[in-house]
TITORGU-946432 format. One line per 10 residues: number of its first residue (from 1); their letters; for each residue x, y, z of C-alpha. Coordinates in pm, 1 decimal. Each point is the difference from the previous one (the first is absolute). Example, Ala and Ser with C-alpha at 12.3 -4.5 7.8 and 13.67 -1.06 7.14 Angstrom:
<rs>
1 = AS = 1230.0:-450.0:780.0 | 137.0:344.0:-66.0
</rs>
This chain:
<rs>
1 = MSEREPKNHQ = -3212.9:3275.7:-1954.6 | 319.2:-174.3:121.8 | 148.1:-329.1:-144.6 | 151.1:-252.6:247.2 | 344.0:-33.2:-110.2 | 164.5:-402.1:33.0 | 220.3:-51.9:322.8 | 339.2:-48.0:-64.1 | 190.1:-318.2:194.1 | 110.3:228.9:185.3
11 = DHDLIPDAKE = -316.8:157.7:134.8 | -92.5:-353.6:142.4 | 118.3:-105.9:365.4 | 303.6:-278.9:-18.1 | -115.5:-236.6:246.0 | -346.1:-68.8:-145.9 | 164.4:4.9:-383.2 | 277.4:-285.3:141.8 | -239.2:-224.6:164.0 | -231.2:46.3:-318.4
21 = EISDMAKQGM = 332.5:-93.2:-245.5 | 81.8:-275.0:186.0 | -321.0:-167.6:99.3 | -48.2:22.9:-407.0 | 348.9:-169.5:-30.6 | -84.4:-291.9:210.1 | -301.9:-79.1:-174.9 | 124.4:18.2:-363.1 | 369.2:-105.3:34.3 | 227.1:10.9:-290.1
31 = EHPSTKPVLI = -266.1:146.6:-202.7 | 8.6:314.7:198.5 | 214.1:287.3:-157.8 | 144.2:63.2:364.1 | 120.3:-327.6:111.1 | 303.6:-87.2:-231.6 | 156.9:350.0:77.8 | -61.1:-28.6:381.9 | 145.4:-349.6:-35.8 | 327.5:124.5:-143.4
41 = GAAAGAVAGA = 13.1:272.5:236.0 | -2.8:-250.2:311.0 | 264.1:-210.6:-167.1 | 222.5:307.4:-69.7 | -72.8:126.0:371.2 | 113.7:-382.3:123.3 | 302.3:-4.0:-208.2 | 87.5:325.2:99.9 | -89.5:-78.6:372.3 | 253.2:-320.4:7.8
51 = ILPVIGPVIG = 260.2:203.3:-125.6 | -50.1:240.0:310.4 | 115.4:-124.3:286.2 | -247.9:171.1:261.8 | -339.6:7.8:-233.1 | -21.0:-395.9:-116.5 | -197.2:-131.0:-270.8 | -363.8:6.5:143.0 | -9.8:348.0:97.6 | 180.1:78.0:-311.6
61 = GVAGAGIMLY = -246.4:-219.3:-214.5 | -300.0:174.7:183.5 | 153.6:369.0:-41.2 | 38.8:-93.0:-390.9 | -343.5:-107.4:-11.4 | -121.2:293.7:212.6 | 215.2:257.0:-286.1 | -148.8:-174.0:-305.4 | -339.7:16.6:116.6 | 42.9:364.9:68.7
71 = KRLRP = 136.3:79.0:-304.2 | -307.4:-178.7:-152.0 | -239.0:205.3:213.4 | 155.9:346.1:-15.3 | 184.6:17.2:-368.1
</rs>
């Protein structure tokens, strides 16, 4: 008999994983382990976006949060 191997994070689809992670972050708030790194990424992106003339702090914040969320989902 063959045993089933556990799936790695990269064997799953990104969108359902992100949806589940964001939902868990919304339910658990600051107690969720991904919340603080994603908020730090959003803040860093907002600062970088404020410095760059074309991007702006809002787009920079969204991009920074997205990058940190991706790094949490796909280490």
